[in-house]
C-alpha positions as CSV (number, residue, x, y, z in Angstrom):
1,X,137.4,-142.3,39.9
2,X,138.1,-141.3,43.5
3,X,134.4,-140.6,44.1
4,X,133.6,-144.1,42.7
5,X,136.0,-145.7,45.1
6,X,134.5,-143.8,48.1
7,X,130.9,-144.7,47.2
8,X,131.9,-148.4,46.6
9,X,133.6,-148.5,50.0
10,X,130.5,-147.1,51.6
11,X,128.3,-149.7,50.0
12,X,130.7,-152.5,50.9
13,X,130.6,-151.3,54.5
14,X,126.8,-151.3,54.5
15,X,126.7,-154.8,53.2
16,X,129.2,-155.9,55.8
17,X,127.2,-154.4,58.6
18,X,124.0,-156.1,57.3
19,X,125.8,-159.4,57.2
20,X,127.1,-158.9,60.7
21,X,123.6,-158.3,62.0
22,X,122.4,-161.6,60.7
23,X,120.0,-160.2,58.2
24,X,122.0,-161.2,55.1
25,X,122.2,-164.7,53.7
26,X,124.8,-164.1,51.0
27,X,126.3,-161.4,48.9
28,X,128.2,-161.2,45.6
29,X,130.5,-158.5,44.3
30,X,130.9,-158.0,40.6
31,X,132.1,-155.5,38.1
32,X,132.7,-154.5,34.5
33,X,135.3,-152.5,32.6
34,X,135.1,-151.6,28.9
35,X,137.6,-149.4,27.1
36,X,137.5,-148.5,23.4
37,X,140.2,-146.6,21.6
38,X,138.8,-145.3,18.3
39,X,139.4,-143.0,15.4
40,X,136.9,-141.7,12.9
41,X,138.5,-140.4,9.7
42,X,136.8,-137.8,7.5
43,X,134.6,-136.5,10.3
44,X,131.4,-135.0,9.0
45,X,131.7,-136.9,5.7
46,X,134.5,-134.5,4.7
47,X,138.1,-135.3,4.1
48,X,139.0,-131.8,5.3
49,X,137.0,-132.4,8.5
50,X,139.9,-134.1,10.3
51,X,140.0,-137.1,12.5
52,X,137.9,-137.7,15.5
53,X,140.1,-139.7,17.9
54,X,139.0,-140.5,21.4
55,X,138.8,-143.2,24.0
56,X,135.7,-144.3,25.9
57,X,135.9,-146.0,29.3
58,X,133.0,-147.5,31.2
59,X,133.5,-148.8,34.8
60,X,130.8,-150.6,36.8
61,X,130.9,-152.1,40.3
62,X,127.9,-154.0,41.7
63,X,126.8,-155.8,44.8
64,X,124.0,-158.4,45.0
65,X,122.7,-158.9,48.5
66,X,120.5,-162.0,49.0
67,X,118.1,-162.2,52.0
68,X,115.7,-164.8,53.1
69,X,112.3,-165.4,51.4
70,X,113.9,-165.0,48.0
71,X,114.4,-161.2,48.5
72,X,117.5,-159.5,47.1
73,X,119.0,-156.1,46.7
74,X,121.1,-155.2,43.7
75,X,123.2,-152.0,43.6
76,X,125.4,-151.0,40.7
77,X,127.5,-147.9,40.3
78,X,128.8,-146.6,37.1
79,X,131.4,-144.1,35.8
80,X,131.4,-143.3,32.0
81,X,134.2,-141.1,30.6
82,X,135.8,-139.9,27.5
83,X,139.4,-140.2,28.6
84,X,141.0,-136.7,29.1
85,X,137.8,-135.1,30.1
86,X,137.8,-136.4,33.7
87,X,140.1,-136.1,36.7
88,X,143.3,-134.7,35.2
89,X,143.5,-131.9,32.6
90,X,146.5,-129.9,31.4
91,X,146.1,-126.2,30.9
92,X,148.8,-124.0,29.4
93,X,149.9,-121.1,31.5
94,X,151.4,-117.7,30.5
95,X,154.8,-119.1,31.4
96,X,154.6,-122.1,29.1
97,X,154.1,-124.5,31.9
98,X,151.1,-126.7,32.9
99,X,148.8,-126.8,35.8
100,X,146.8,-129.9,36.8
101,X,143.1,-129.6,37.7
102,X,140.6,-132.1,39.0
103,X,137.4,-131.7,37.0
104,X,134.1,-133.5,36.6
105,X,133.0,-134.3,33.0
106,X,129.3,-134.0,33.8
107,X,128.5,-137.1,31.8
108,X,126.7,-138.8,34.7
109,X,122.9,-138.8,34.9
110,X,123.0,-136.2,37.6
111,X,125.8,-134.2,36.0
112,X,128.6,-135.8,38.1
113,X,131.2,-138.4,37.7
114,X,129.5,-141.4,39.3
115,X,126.0,-142.6,38.6
116,X,123.7,-144.9,40.6
117,X,123.1,-146.9,37.5
118,X,121.0,-149.6,39.1
119,X,119.5,-150.0,42.5
120,X,116.4,-152.3,42.9
121,X,114.8,-154.7,45.3
122,X,113.7,-158.0,43.8
123,X,111.1,-160.3,45.2
124,X,111.0,-163.9,43.8
125,X,107.9,-166.0,44.2
126,X,106.3,-162.8,45.7
127,X,103.6,-163.3,48.3
128,X,103.8,-167.0,47.9
129,X,102.8,-167.1,44.2
130,X,105.1,-169.4,42.2
131,X,106.6,-167.6,39.2
132,X,105.6,-164.1,40.3
133,X,108.6,-161.7,40.4
134,X,108.4,-158.1,41.5
135,X,111.3,-155.7,40.9
136,X,111.2,-152.1,41.8
137,X,113.8,-149.4,41.6
138,X,116.4,-148.2,39.0
139,X,117.0,-151.1,36.5
140,X,117.8,-152.1,33.0
141,X,115.0,-153.1,30.7
142,X,115.8,-155.6,27.9
143,X,113.3,-157.5,25.8
144,X,113.4,-159.9,22.9
145,X,115.6,-162.8,23.9
146,X,117.4,-164.5,21.1
147,X,117.1,-168.3,21.3
148,X,120.5,-169.0,19.6
149,X,122.7,-166.7,21.7
150,X,120.7,-166.0,24.8
151,X,121.2,-162.3,24.3
152,X,118.4,-159.7,23.5
153,X,117.5,-158.2,20.1
154,X,116.3,-155.0,21.8
155,X,114.4,-153.7,18.8
156,X,112.3,-151.2,20.8
157,X,113.9,-151.1,24.2
158,X,117.4,-152.0,25.5
159,X,120.3,-150.9,27.7
160,X,122.6,-149.0,25.2
161,X,125.6,-151.3,25.4
162,X,126.6,-151.4,21.7
163,X,129.2,-149.7,19.5
164,X,130.1,-146.1,20.3
165,X,128.9,-144.1,23.3
166,X,128.0,-147.2,25.4
167,X,127.0,-145.2,28.5
168,X,124.2,-147.6,29.3
169,X,120.5,-147.0,29.9
170,X,118.4,-147.7,33.0
171,X,114.9,-146.8,34.1
172,X,113.3,-145.8,37.4
173,X,110.7,-148.5,37.1
174,X,108.4,-151.1,38.5
175,X,108.5,-154.5,36.7
176,X,106.1,-157.4,37.4
177,X,106.9,-160.7,35.8
178,X,104.7,-163.8,35.9
179,X,106.5,-166.8,34.4
180,X,104.8,-170.1,33.7
181,X,106.1,-173.2,31.7
182,X,104.4,-171.9,28.5
183,X,104.0,-168.1,28.8
184,X,105.9,-165.2,30.4
185,X,104.1,-162.0,31.2
186,X,105.9,-158.7,31.8
187,X,104.3,-155.5,32.9
188,X,106.5,-152.3,33.3
189,X,105.9,-148.8,34.4
190,X,108.7,-146.3,34.4
191,X,109.0,-142.6,35.3
192,X,111.2,-141.0,32.7
193,X,110.9,-137.4,33.9
194,X,109.4,-136.0,37.1
195,X,108.7,-132.3,36.9
196,X,106.2,-131.6,39.6
197,X,108.2,-128.6,40.7
198,X,107.4,-126.9,37.4
199,X,103.9,-128.1,36.9
200,X,101.5,-130.4,38.7
201,X,101.6,-132.9,35.8
202,X,104.5,-132.3,33.5
203,X,105.9,-135.8,33.6
204,X,107.0,-138.3,31.1
205,X,106.0,-141.9,31.7
206,X,106.6,-145.3,30.0
207,X,104.1,-148.2,30.4
208,X,104.4,-151.5,28.7
209,X,103.2,-155.1,28.4
210,X,105.4,-157.8,26.9
211,X,104.2,-161.4,26.5
212,X,106.4,-164.3,25.4
213,X,105.0,-167.7,24.3
214,X,107.4,-170.6,24.9
215,X,105.2,-173.5,24.0
216,X,107.1,-174.4,20.8
217,X,110.5,-176.0,21.2
218,X,113.5,-173.7,20.5
219,X,111.1,-170.9,19.6
220,X,109.7,-167.7,21.1
221,X,106.7,-165.8,20.0
222,X,106.3,-162.4,21.5
223,X,103.7,-159.7,21.4
224,X,104.1,-156.3,23.1
225,X,102.7,-152.8,23.7
226,X,104.7,-149.8,24.8
227,X,103.2,-146.4,25.6
228,X,105.1,-143.2,26.1
229,X,103.3,-140.2,27.5
230,X,105.3,-137.0,27.2
231,X,103.4,-134.3,29.1
232,X,102.8,-130.7,28.4
233,X,105.6,-128.2,29.0
234,X,104.0,-124.8,30.0
235,X,107.1,-122.8,29.0
236,X,107.5,-124.2,25.5
237,X,110.9,-125.6,26.4
238,X,111.7,-129.3,25.8
239,X,111.1,-131.3,29.0
240,X,112.6,-134.4,27.4
241,X,113.8,-135.9,24.2
242,X,112.3,-139.3,24.6
243,X,110.0,-139.1,21.6
244,X,112.3,-136.7,19.7
245,X,109.7,-134.1,18.8
246,X,109.6,-130.4,19.6
247,X,108.0,-129.5,22.8
248,X,105.5,-126.9,23.9
249,X,101.9,-127.8,23.5
250,X,99.6,-130.7,24.5
251,X,100.6,-134.2,25.5
252,X,102.4,-136.6,23.2
253,X,100.9,-140.1,23.4
254,X,103.0,-142.7,21.5
255,X,101.8,-146.3,21.3
256,X,104.0,-149.0,19.8
257,X,102.4,-152.4,19.1
258,X,104.7,-155.2,18.0
259,X,105.1,-158.9,17.5
260,X,108.1,-161.2,17.0
261,X,109.1,-164.8,16.3
262,X,112.6,-166.0,17.1
263,X,114.0,-169.5,17.0
264,X,116.3,-172.2,15.8
265,X,115.5,-175.2,13.6
266,X,118.5,-177.5,13.1
267,X,121.2,-175.2,11.6
268,X,118.8,-172.4,10.7
269,X,118.2,-169.5,13.0
270,X,115.7,-166.7,12.4
271,X,114.2,-163.5,13.8
272,X,111.2,-161.7,12.4
273,X,109.8,-158.6,14.2
274,X,107.2,-156.0,13.1
275,X,105.8,-153.0,14.9
276,X,103.4,-150.2,14.1
277,X,102.7,-146.9,16.0
278,X,99.6,-144.9,16.8
279,X,98.7,-142.1,19.1
280,X,98.6,-138.4,19.4
281,X,101.5,-136.2,18.1
282,X,100.6,-133.1,19.9
283,X,103.8,-132.1,21.8
284,X,104.5,-129.1,19.6
285,X,103.1,-125.5,19.2
286,X,99.7,-125.6,17.5
287,X,100.1,-129.2,16.7
288,X,97.4,-131.8,16.4
289,X,98.5,-134.9,14.5
290,X,98.9,-138.7,14.8
291,X,101.7,-141.2,14.9
292,X,101.6,-143.6,11.9
293,X,105.0,-145.1,11.7
294,X,105.8,-148.8,11.1
295,X,108.8,-151.1,10.8
296,X,109.9,-154.6,10.0
297,X,113.2,-156.3,11.0
298,X,114.2,-159.7,9.7
299,X,117.4,-161.9,9.9
300,X,118.1,-165.5,9.1
301,X,121.3,-167.3,9.6
302,X,122.7,-170.8,8.7
303,X,125.6,-172.4,10.8
304,X,127.8,-174.9,9.0
305,X,128.4,-177.2,12.0
306,X,130.5,-179.8,10.3
307,X,132.8,-177.4,8.5
308,X,136.1,-176.1,9.9
309,X,135.6,-172.8,11.9
310,X,131.8,-173.5,12.0
311,X,131.0,-170.4,9.9
312,X,127.5,-168.8,10.2
313,X,126.2,-166.8,7.2
314,X,123.3,-164.5,7.6
315,X,121.1,-162.1,5.7
316,X,119.0,-159.3,7.1
317,X,116.4,-156.8,5.9
318,X,115.0,-153.9,7.8
319,X,112.4,-151.4,6.8
320,X,111.8,-148.2,8.9
321,X,109.1,-146.0,7.5
322,X,109.7,-142.3,6.6
323,X,107.6,-139.2,6.5
324,X,107.1,-137.4,3.2
325,X,105.4,-134.3,4.6
326,X,106.7,-132.5,7.7
327,X,104.3,-129.6,7.1
328,X,101.3,-131.6,8.3
329,X,101.0,-132.6,12.0
330,X,101.2,-136.4,11.4
331,X,104.4,-138.3,12.1
332,X,104.8,-141.2,9.6
333,X,108.5,-141.9,10.4
334,X,108.9,-144.9,12.7
335,X,110.1,-143.8,16.1
336,X,112.8,-146.1,17.5
337,X,111.7,-145.3,21.1
338,X,114.5,-146.9,23.3
339,X,116.0,-149.2,20.7
340,X,119.4,-150.8,21.2
341,X,119.4,-152.3,17.7
342,X,122.0,-150.7,15.5
343,X,122.5,-151.3,11.8
344,X,126.2,-151.2,11.2
345,X,128.7,-149.1,13.1
346,X,128.8,-145.7,11.4
347,X,125.4,-144.0,10.7
348,X,123.0,-145.6,13.2
349,X,123.1,-145.0,16.9
350,X,119.6,-146.4,17.5
351,X,117.8,-143.5,15.8
352,X,118.0,-144.4,12.1
353,X,114.6,-144.3,10.4
354,X,113.2,-143.5,7.0
355,X,115.4,-146.3,5.7
356,X,115.7,-149.6,4.0
357,X,118.7,-151.7,5.2
358,X,119.9,-154.9,3.6
359,X,122.7,-156.9,5.4
360,X,124.9,-159.8,4.3
361,X,127.5,-161.3,6.7
362,X,129.5,-164.2,7.9
363,X,131.0,-165.0,11.4
364,X,133.5,-167.8,12.1
365,X,135.3,-169.3,15.1
366,X,138.8,-170.4,13.9
367,X,139.8,-171.4,17.5
368,X,138.3,-171.5,20.9
369,X,139.6,-168.0,21.6
370,X,139.5,-166.3,18.2
371,X,136.4,-165.0,16.5
372,X,136.0,-163.3,13.0
373,X,133.2,-161.4,11.5
374,X,132.5,-159.5,8.2
375,X,129.2,-157.8,7.2
376,X,128.1,-155.7,4.2
377,X,125.2,-153.2,4.6
378,X,123.2,-151.2,2.0
379,X,121.3,-148.2,3.1
380,X,118.5,-146.5,1.1
381,X,115.9,-143.9,2.2
382,X,112.2,-144.7,2.2
383,X,111.2,-141.1,1.5
384,X,113.6,-138.9,-0.4
385,X,111.2,-136.1,-1.6
386,X,110.0,-134.3,1.5
387,X,107.9,-131.3,2.3
388,X,109.1,-129.2,5.2
389,X,109.0,-125.7,6.7
390,X,111.8,-123.2,6.2
391,X,111.7,-120.5,8.8
392,X,113.0,-117.0,8.1
393,X,114.0,-115.3,11.4
394,X,115.4,-112.0,12.5
395,X,118.1,-112.3,15.3
396,X,116.5,-115.6,16.4
397,X,112.9,-114.3,16.2
398,X,110.9,-116.3,13.6
399,X,109.2,-114.0,11.1
400,X,108.0,-116.1,8.2
401,X,107.4,-119.9,7.7
402,X,107.7,-121.0,4.1
403,X,106.6,-124.5,3.0
404,X,109.4,-126.1,0.9
405,X,109.8,-129.3,-0.9
406,X,113.3,-130.9,-1.0
407,X,114.4,-133.6,-3.5
408,X,117.3,-135.7,-2.4
409,X,118.9,-138.9,-3.7
410,X,117.4,-142.0,-2.1
411,X,120.8,-143.8,-1.8
412,X,122.5,-143.2,1.5
413,X,125.5,-145.5,1.2
414,X,127.1,-148.8,1.7
415,X,129.1,-150.1,4.7
416,X,131.6,-152.8,5.4
417,X,132.3,-153.9,9.0
418,X,135.0,-156.3,10.0
419,X,136.2,-157.5,13.4
420,X,138.6,-159.9,15.1
421,X,137.9,-160.9,18.7
422,X,140.2,-162.7,21.2
423,X,139.2,-164.2,24.5
424,X,142.3,-163.8,26.6
425,X,140.7,-165.5,29.5
426,X,137.2,-166.3,30.8
427,X,137.0,-162.7,32.1
428,X,139.1,-160.6,29.7
429,X,138.5,-160.2,26.0
430,X,139.8,-158.0,23.2
431,X,138.3,-156.8,19.9
432,X,139.7,-155.1,16.9
433,X,137.4,-153.6,14.3
434,X,137.4,-151.7,11.1
435,X,134.5,-150.1,9.2
436,X,134.3,-148.2,5.9
437,X,131.2,-146.3,4.7
438,X,130.9,-145.6,1.0
439,X,128.9,-142.3,1.0
440,X,126.2,-141.7,-1.6
441,X,124.5,-138.4,-2.5
442,X,121.6,-138.8,-0.1
443,X,123.8,-138.1,2.9
444,X,125.2,-134.8,1.6
445,X,121.8,-133.6,0.1
446,X,120.1,-133.9,3.5
447,X,117.9,-136.9,3.3
448,X,115.9,-137.1,6.7
449,X,117.0,-140.5,8.0
450,X,118.5,-139.8,11.4
451,X,116.9,-138.5,14.6
452,X,114.0,-140.9,14.1
453,X,113.5,-139.7,10.6
454,X,113.2,-136.1,11.5
455,X,116.7,-134.8,10.8
456,X,119.5,-135.0,8.2
457,X,123.0,-136.2,8.8
458,X,125.5,-133.5,9.8
459,X,127.4,-133.8,6.5
460,X,129.4,-131.0,4.8
461,X,130.5,-133.2,1.9
462,X,130.0,-136.7,0.5
463,X,133.4,-138.2,1.3
464,X,133.7,-141.8,2.6
465,X,134.2,-142.6,6.3
466,X,136.8,-144.9,7.9
467,X,136.5,-146.1,11.4
468,X,139.0,-148.2,13.4
469,X,138.9,-149.3,17.1
470,X,140.6,-151.5,19.6
471,X,138.5,-152.6,22.6
472,X,139.1,-154.4,25.9
473,X,136.3,-155.8,28.1
474,X,136.6,-157.3,31.6
475,X,133.9,-158.9,33.6
476,X,134.0,-160.3,37.1
């Protein structure tokens, strides 16, 4: 935290000097603090696995400097910690005493305590063209605005600000936006990995086009294309985990094409999104396959406006395709890419695939400050009988690859999530939540539904999970 204070002071001094020189029209200082105390019971789906109790803390400080000609500079610093890993640690000595050490937790993007989370220049009405916005530098990318709430659905790309491990996600990117009264066009290019020191072209890139039609009142119709190119690694060592496939071989080229309609009609709100994937799955030794995954996500809600507490009931269905044959080169499981959409609290961190998810829930607002929510989720695998390769090795050296077919139960489990929120003030809010996962046999038997449908859950048993948390969030 001391490093964060030093860097913030430096940035503030820079902004002050810019203002004193007359180059700065206005500047705004903001920040964000989120702390979650949480406990996961029966870790590893095993009552004998013990509890997993820890506290997450995310601190952000930002400065927006506004110049003439609608030019601005935004800088945001971040420190993400698991409390107890950073700054002070106690280590037992031979004499039964304790010594205090200052340490770095290495959770930052560059292995340190403080990240340059965002730093970009923004040009509004660029070069005199009304509606043309150019933003270049490190930035968040969020798409799929929800008409009812104003937030983003983030089905294929988001900023990792949900549930557990909310360390954020930003991209070193160029974003061009052209906004008219009827249509908004977004073009993005991001450098995910730059490895020119290893090979002339061993990089990982993201390119995308996102188009939103606004011509229907209270509705948005979106179409999009995302392309991830994960380049060759000459040493057979993973250069990135962006696509979630083994490295070493030719280039991976993953295309995701999607469409979405989102809107509100009277008391009904709805969101329907579908996507399919194509491209070359070649980033693996002797691999030459195709991407063939697809997914659909649907939610509809009804708000009872003239009823006490104004409850909103909703139903949701999501289908994420799975792969029934891992011995061939094709990837039929839907890859979540950079999704920030999480189904439930306990088994999906944005990488759930090979799954059917059904949701039923209700939210209510008893008072201006208090909110309540309850949701039930049902999880089932798309593919439960899977062909894969078992490798026999000798001291880590693979000797024999044996094709094997595994048969698992298709039922993964059921989940109940409940929360109570309290807005202490306009800036500070609290949230208390509880979740219970009723584990079915598919979890213990190794159904491949996590890691973008390529891996099984790390389960040593089929015991239920309980999860409880208390969270505070401050914005200014």
